[in-house]
N, C-alpha and C positions, 0 to 999 in steps of 0.2 A: 886152402882157399874155399870161400863159401860157394855152394852151388846156387847159381842165380838162374832162375827160369823165367823166360819171357813168354807170357800167355796172352791170348786175345779173346775178346768176346765182342758182341755186336748188337745193334738194332737194325732190323731189316724191314722195309716197307713192302711186305708181301701182299699178294692178292689171290683170293681163293680161285683155284683152278687155272691160274695164269702160269702154267708150267714153264714156258719159255722165259718169261720175265722173272719168275722166282729163281730159276736156275741161273740166270745171268747175275742176279744179285748175290746169290750164294757164292758163285765163282769169284765175283769181285771182292767179296769179303775175305775169301781164302787168299787171293792174290795179295791183297793189302796186308793181311796178317803176316804172310810170309815175307813180304818186302820190308816189314818192320821188325823182323827177327824173331817172330813167334814160332814156337815149336808145338803149340797146342791152340786149336781154334774151336770155340764153342758157338753154336748157332741157336736160333729160337725154336720153340716147339712147332712141329709140323711145318717147318719152313719150306719144304719141297712142294707141298700142296697149297699152303696157306692154311691158317687155323680154321677159318670160317666156312669150310666146304659143307658142313652140316650133313644132310642126307646124301650128298654126293659121296660121302665116305662108305655108303652102302653099295656103291657101284664098283665093279671089277675094273672098269676103265681107270679109276683113280689110282688103284694099285699098279696097274700097268704103266701109266705115265710116270708114277713115282720111281719105279725101277728104271725106266728109260732115262730119267734125269740123273739118277745115281750112277747108272752105267756110263753116262757121258762124263761125269766127274772122275770116275775111276779110270776111264780110257783117256787119261791125260796125265800131265805131270803135276797136277794141282796138289795131290796128297803126298808127293815125294818129300820126305823129310819133315813132315808136319802131321801131327795127330789131329784128325778132323772129326768133330762130333756133330752129326747132322740129324735133324728131326724129320721123320716121315712115318706114314702108316705102313704096317707090315701085317700080312696074313700068315698065320702059322697053324697048321692042322685045322684049317677052315675057321679059325678064330681071328678076328681083327684086333690088332694091338696098336696103341700109340707108342711109337718107339724112338729111341736114339740109335743111330747107326754110327759105330766108331770105325774109322778107316785110317790106315797108314800104308804108305808106299803101294797104293793101288789094291790093297787087300782089305777085306772086311774082317775086323778083329772080333767084333761083338755087336749083336743086336740087343738092345736093352729095353724091354717093354716097361711101360708105366705101371707102377704097383697100385696107386691110389688115384682114382678118377675124380674130376670135379663135376659135381651134379647139383650145386645149389646156385641160386640167383640166375644169372644168364647162362650158366653152364649146363650142358646135357650130354656129357661125354659118354656115359654108359649107354646112350641110345645108339652110338656108333662103334664103341670099342668095349673090350673086356679088360678088366684089370688083371695083371699078371698075378696068379694066385699061388704060385709055387715058392714064394719067398726068395731067399738068397740061394738060387740054384741056377744052373745052366744046362742046356741040352743041345743036341744037334739041330741045325736048321738047314734045309736043302735050298740052296740059292737058285733063283730062276735062270733060265738059259741066257737071258739078256746080260747077266753078270758073268756067267761061266764063259760065254763066248768072248768076253772082253779080257778077263784075267785068268781063265782056266781054273778058278776056284769053284769047288762043288758044294762045300758045306762051310758053315761057320757056327759058333756058339750063339744061342739065344737064351736070354734070361738076365737075372740080376747078378752081375759080377763086377770085379774090379780089374782095371787095365794095369797090369804090372809092367812098368817101364824099367829100363836098366838102372835108373837112379831114383825113381820115385813111384808112387802109386796114385792112380787117378780113378775117381768114381764119378757117377753122374746121377742127377735127379731130373724130374720133369715137373715144372710148375707147381701143381697142387701138392706134390709130395713135400715141398718145403713148408707148406701151411698146416700139415697134419701134426697132431700131438706127438706121434712117434715117428719122426721123419727118418727115411732110410739113411740120411747122412750121419745120423748118430752112430749106428753100428759101423758104418764104413770108416768114419773118422777114428773111432775107437780101435778099429782093426788095422790101422796104419795108413789109411788113405790120407794123402797130404794135399791133394787138389780135388775139389768138387766142382763140377760144371752143372749149371741148371739152365736148361733151355725152356723158356716160358712162352705162353700165349696169354699174358695177363692184361686184361683190359683196364682202361682208365675209369676211375671213379673219383669224385672230388675228395681230396685229402687222404687218398689211399697210399700214396708213395711213401709216406713216413712209416706206415705199418710194414710195408714191403721191405724197406731198408732195415728196420729193426729186426725182422726175421733173418735177413741175410747176415747182418752183423752178429746177431745172437748165435747163429749156427756155428760160427768159428770162435766166438768169444769164450765159450765154455770148453770146447774140445780142441781148439787150435786148428789152423789149416788155412788154405787158400780157397776162396769161393768165387766162382765166376757166374754172373747172371746175364743171360741174353734174353731179348724180348723182341716181339714184333712191334711195329709202330704204324700209326695211320689207320685208315679204313680199308679192311680187306674184303668188303663186299656186303656188310650188314650194319646193324645198329651199334656195334661195338667199335670203340676207338682205342687202339693199342698205343700206349704212351711211352714206349721205349724204356729209357731209364737203365740201360745196361750198366753194370758196375763190377768191380773186382774188390774183394775184401780180404784182408789178411789178419788173422788173430783178432777179429772184432773191429778192425779199423778199415775204412774205405780208402783205397789207394788210387783208384781210377773210377771216374763216373762219366757216363754218356749223357746226352741231352734227354729231357723228358718229352719234349715236343720238337719236331724238326721236319723240314720238307726234304731232307736228304733221303735218298732211297737206301743208302748203305752208310752206316756209321760204325767204324771199328775203333775200339779202344784197346790199349795194351798196358801191361804193367810188368815190370821186372821184379820178381819176388825172391827173397833169400829163403831157401828151404830150410836152412839151419835155424832161422828164426822160428819156424814152425816147430822144429824138433826141440829146441831149447824151451820154447813156451810150454810145450806139453810136458816135458820132463820135469819142469819145475813144480808141477801140481801132483802131489802124491796120490790123491784120491782118483785123479784121472788115470794114473798108471795102474791102480788097483782094479778099476773097472775094465781097462783095456786088456789086462792079463786074463780076465775071465770071459772076454767077448768071443763068441764063436767065429771061426774063420769064414770069411766070405770067399767064394770061388774066384780064382785068379785067371786072367787071360794074358799071356805074355805078349809084350810089344817090344820089338827090337829098335828102341830109340832112346837116346839120352835127351831128356827134356831140359835139363839145366846145363849151363856151361861153367867153366872154371876161370873165366876172365875176370881177374880181380879189379880191372879198371871199369867194369860195368857198375852202374849205380842203381841200387834197388829203389823202387818207387816208394816215396815217403807217404805216410798217411795224409789225406787232404785236411787242411786246417778248417775249411768251410765246405759243407755239403750244399749242393744246389737244390733247394726245396722251394717250390713256387707257392705263393699264397693262393687261397681259393679264388680270388678275383683274377689272378694271372692264369690259373688253370681254366677258368671259364673263357678267358680270351683266347688262349692258344690251343686248347684241346679241340673244341668244336671247329675252330678255324682250320686246323690241319685236316680234320675229318671232312669238312666241306671241300677243301682243295682236292683231296684224293677223289671224292665223289665227282666233282666237277670235271677233273681232267680225265677220269676213266669212263665217264658216262657218255661222252660225245656231245654234251650240252655246250651252249655258247655263253652261259652266264646264269645269273639268278634274277628272279623277280620277287619283290617283297611289297605287299600292300602295307604302306607306311602310314600309320595313324597318328603319329606324334606322341603315342603313349610309350610306357617303359618297355613293353614286350617287343613290339616291332622295332623300336629304337635299338634294343639290345641285339636283335638279329642283324640289323644293318651295321652296327658297330663291330660285330664279330666278322662280318664280311669285310669290313674295312681293315680289321686286324689281319685277316687272311691276305689281303692285298699288300699290306706292309711286310708280312713274312715272305711273300713271293718276291717282292722287289729286293728285300734284304738277301734272299738266297741267290738271286741272279747276280747281285753285286759281289757276293762271295765266290762266284765262279761256278755255281751249280748249273751246268749247261742243260741238263735234262729238264730243269724247271723252266728255263727260257724256251725250250722246245715245246713244252706243254702250253705255255702262255701263247705262243704263236698259233698253236693248233686250236686252243679254246677261243681265242679272239677271232679266228677265221676270216681275217681281212686279206688273205692272199699275199701279205708282205712278209717274206721270209727274213727280212732284215729288221722287223719291228722289235724294239726293246723299250719297255715302259720306263719313262724317266723318273717317275715317282708313283707312290701308291694311289694318290688321287686320280692321276691320269689312267692308271690301270682300272680303278673302280669305275671310271666313266665308261669303260668298255664292257665291264663284267656285271656291274650292279645296276639294276633297273628298279625304280620305285614309283609308286603312284599313291597319292592321297585321294581316297574315294569318299568325298563328302556328301552329306545330305543336308536338308534343312535343320536336322538335329545336331549337326556338327558345329563346333565353335571355331572362331577365327584363331583362337589361341593355339589349338592343336594343329590347324592348317599351317600356321606360321612356323611352329616348332618342327613339323615334318620337313618343310622346305629348308630350314636352317640345318637340320641334321644331315639331310641328303647332300646339301651343298658342302658341308665341312668334310664329309667322307669322299665326295667327288662323284657320286652316282648320277645316273641319267634319271631325272625326276620329272614326273607329270602330276598335274593337279586336275582331278575330274569331279564333276557333280553327277551322281547316279540317281538323282531324284526322278528323272524321266523313266528309268528302268523300274524303280519302285512303284511309281504311279501306274505304269503300264500293267504290271503284274496284279496290283490291287484292283485296277479297272477290269481286268479279265475275270477276276474272282467275283467282283460285284455284279458284273453282267451275267455270270453263271448262276449265282444263288440269290440275286436281288437283295443283298444286304451289304452294308459298308462297315467294315471293322473300324473301331476307334481306340485310341490310347486310353489308359485308365484315367489320366488327367482330363480327358475330354468326355468322360462319362461312359467309357467302355468297360468291359469286364477284364479280369486279369488274363483270361485266355486270349482275348482280342489283342491286348497289349503285348503279350509275349510273341504272338504270331507276327505282329507288325514290326517288332524288333528283329525277329529271326529272318524275315524276308530281306531286310536291309543287309544283314550279315551274310546271308547265303548268296545274294546277288554279288557281293564283293568277291566271293570265291569264284563264281562263274566268270566275272569280268577279269579277275586275275589270270585265269587260264587263257582267256582270249588274248590278253596282252602278252602273256608269256609265249604264245605261239606266233604272234604277228609283229611284235616289236623288232625282232631281228630283221624282218622284211622291211618294216618302216625305216630302219636305219641302214638299209642296203647291205645287210649281212645274211649269212646262211644260218640254218639251224634253229634251235629252240632254246627256251630258258627253263630252268628248274624253278618251280614255285616253292618258296620257303614259307612254312607255316610259322605262326607267332604266338602259340599258347604255351604257358609255363606249366610246370608240374603240379602246382597247387590248384590251378584252374581245372586241370584234368582230374585231380583227386576229388574235388568238390563237384565237378561237373558243371562249373560255371563257364560254359561256352556253348555256342550253338553248334549242333552237329552239322558238318559240311559248311562251315564258314571259314574265316581266315585261320582257324585252328587246323584246317585241312590244307594239304599241299603235297609236294613230292618228298620233302625233307623238313625236319624241324630241328634246328641247332639248339633250341632252348627248352624242348619238351620235357626234359628231365632235370630242369634247374628250377629251384624255388624262387618265388617272387622276392623274398628277402635277399637271397644271394644275387639275384639280378640287379637289385637296387645298389648293392655294395659294388658289384662289377661296374655299373655305370658311373658311380662315384669315382672309382679307381680309373676307369677308362678316360674320363673327361680330360685330366691332365696328362696321363701316361700314353694315350693313343693320339692326343692332340685334337680332340673333338669337344670344344668348350660347352656347346649347347646341351651336352648330355646331363650336365648338372641341373639344368632347368627342367629336364624331363623327370629327374629323380624327385625334385621338389614338388612337382605337380601331383594332385590326387588322382589315383587310377580311376578311369571312367570309360564306359563302353560307348557313350554318346549315341544311344539308340532311341531314347525317348525325347519328346519336346523339351527344350531348355527352359529353365526358370527365367533366364534373361534372353528375351527374344532376339536381341541384337547379336548374340553369339560372341560378344567381346570379352566375356569373362570365362573362367573355368566352368565346365558343365556341372549342373546340379545333380546328375545321376552318378553316384559313386559306387564303385565295385563292392567295397566292404559292407556298405549299407545293403546293397542288393543281396549279397551272400549271407548276411546275418552272422558273419564272423570275420575276424581280421586275417590277413595273410600270415602274421606271426602265429596265430592260433592254428591255422592250417598246417604250418610247419610242425607243430607239436603233434597234431592229429596224424599227420603222415608218418612221422618217425615212429610213433607208438604203434600204429596199425601194422606197418611193414617190418621195421627193424626190430622192434620189441615184441612183435607178434601178439598184439593185444586185440581182443574183441571189445565190445562196448563196456562190459563190466570191469575188466582189468584196466582198460583205459581210464574209466572213471576213478578207480581206486588210486591209480598213479597220479592223476591230475589233481585229485583232492589235496594231495601233499605238495605237488609242484605249484599249484595255483592257490596257495593259502591266503592270498589277498582277497579272494571271493568265497562265498559260502558254498558248501557242498551242493545245495539245491541249484545254485547258478551253474556250477560245473556240470551237474547232471543235465540241465537244459542244453548246454553247449554240446556235450557229447552226443546226446540224442539227436540234436539238430544235425550234427555232422553226419552221423551214420544214416539218418533218414535221407539226406540229399546225396550222400555217397552211393547208397544202394539204388536210389531212383535213377541216378545218372550213370551207373556203372556200364551200361550198354554202350556209352559213347567211346569207351576205351577199346571196344572191339574193332573200331574203324579209325583209331587214332593214327595220325601221320607218323611214319618211322622217324624216331628222334635218336640222336646220339646219346648213349647211356652215360649219365653223369651222377645221378643222385641215388642214394641207397634206399629211398622210399618211393621211387617211381612206381606209379600204378599201371605201367605199360603192360598191356594184356597179351602181347604176342608171345613172350617167353619169360619175362622177368617176374611178373606178378599175376599168377594164374588163379582166377577167382570166377565164380558164376556171374552172369549178368542179369539174371532174373532172381530177385530177392523178395522175401516178405518184408517190405519196407517199413512195416510197423514194429518189427523186432520185438514181439510181445514178451517172450520169456526173458530176453536180455534186459529190456527196459523195465519190466516189473522187478527184476532183481536189483537194478540200480535204484528204483524208487524205494525198495525195502531198505537198502543201505542208507539212503538219505534220511529215512524215518529213524533209523538207528542213531544216526548222528544227532538228530534233533532231540531224541530222548536223552542222549548222553549229556546234552547241554543243560 
């Protein structure tokens, strides 16, 4: 009879330093795995602490509370009859390690440190941890008294080894190790390991899931085996949004897949796998056998457990015929929506405030909040009681029996918007803002801030005895920009006043979180006023390109049920900060973003990806774009590249104060941790631009 093993992995919505909450979610996942017949449970990376503790990993308290949590798990029947793989930090010989802790029957079998740390992009793991540098080896680890007092165990092995069960072998990896060229799973699979578990803290990025899946399937397609992937999900306290996506693969085929975005705190998936399928798959490949016979043996730790059963009536999990892969537009809808919900429910705020201009960016923000409300209502209807509890706490109306009957009704309590018009605003955008807010269900206001603008300008005039004018009225470019900026900055000031007092106006307690509305391309080019509506508490679109946002709005109009979004997409982007060409305000504004910037949003996407993803300076960017943009001359390409780098460097300082945004885009210029650059440049770029000019001259001579 075939040995059939039932194994479990999970997505957990952990929160940095929420030791009690994290422990409860870990316990729930183990209980559910056991109740569904699993004999092996895999959890996410650093699930005990939450992945995003950052410099709190430097504190001894973090290690103390981690062992307290693990002690509580061991001092119960949770690990009886099930092999549990739990992620937490461990200090060994005064060195901090990012570890997996393998537990069975209330005993720690192995502490497995991470061999390769993630240090690129958003990751800074070597700031807090050291990679295990002793290869495939184990040594003794003295357990803290917290554990010894519970189970009388004094020591356990620490290092990179294999858990040898009575009927199979199990190994584990941690997140980044899967992504490395020489992954640890290669040697372990060749040395007979049949089941690999990977506990990850892999954050969301647009279109990243496919790459992750390819790596997981590829790990077992060549060498055969079972691969379990666990991940965190949601916002655990910072800019990163973890997108779940737990799965189980066998011999290169996915047999179980969890959700990518969900409001569930705990999601456990299981699969029943035939270990004979693994053995047969491997034995059929001669070259694999030749390599396996020469592979050095990895240290073994014995586990007194039978992972598989011999019940011939059990049915192995079949490969999934279709994998769930969301489009980019769906990821923009659901990813930031889940991040916002976690932030809202955990921050103590009573909702969101959005300065709604009727343009694409602010409309995308409120559409994402609308999507969040839809996900919340859907989760409540699916029986997620913790979501309903969170809703009642957020809404703060004192009604313990409140249940939203639809997403629009929930949005009327959570989403607050205001159109802040001036004499430079058009009737068209005012009308669009009202329509969008109405379709989503938000509490909408319409204000004129001309009195505020006039008051500030009057104070300035009284102070210096000069009155600034717009360029079209005979003023200088400096006067023009200053008059635009004061409108924009007053909107930010008024937004915070409304965010603080609207709950009071509506007879509720608490405060609102202000959502900023600048996209990644505006941040890259610096086409935004410092401390305007690009400023706020959070920004759900700050790492999303304008082109992606337009595609999202086109998708969201029919799929989220907000028809007026299509009108927003069709309208030309405008700041509406200068006097209109049409004084009546009945038509679209004559001030257009792309004309102001001197470049299109599509071109900004090219510049952004080449600058960050392809690591191009001005010269290499010019060389690549000469070929990519063959429809224009090299001289024109040079002008565009130089214009971009000039404005990018002039405005880079704005990124030092940019509102925290959920990370979505691979070319985000976010200065806090993802894109580390100076903010004082020689904006003339003399050497670089001279080199570009020389290359242009060469092309002219070649012609």
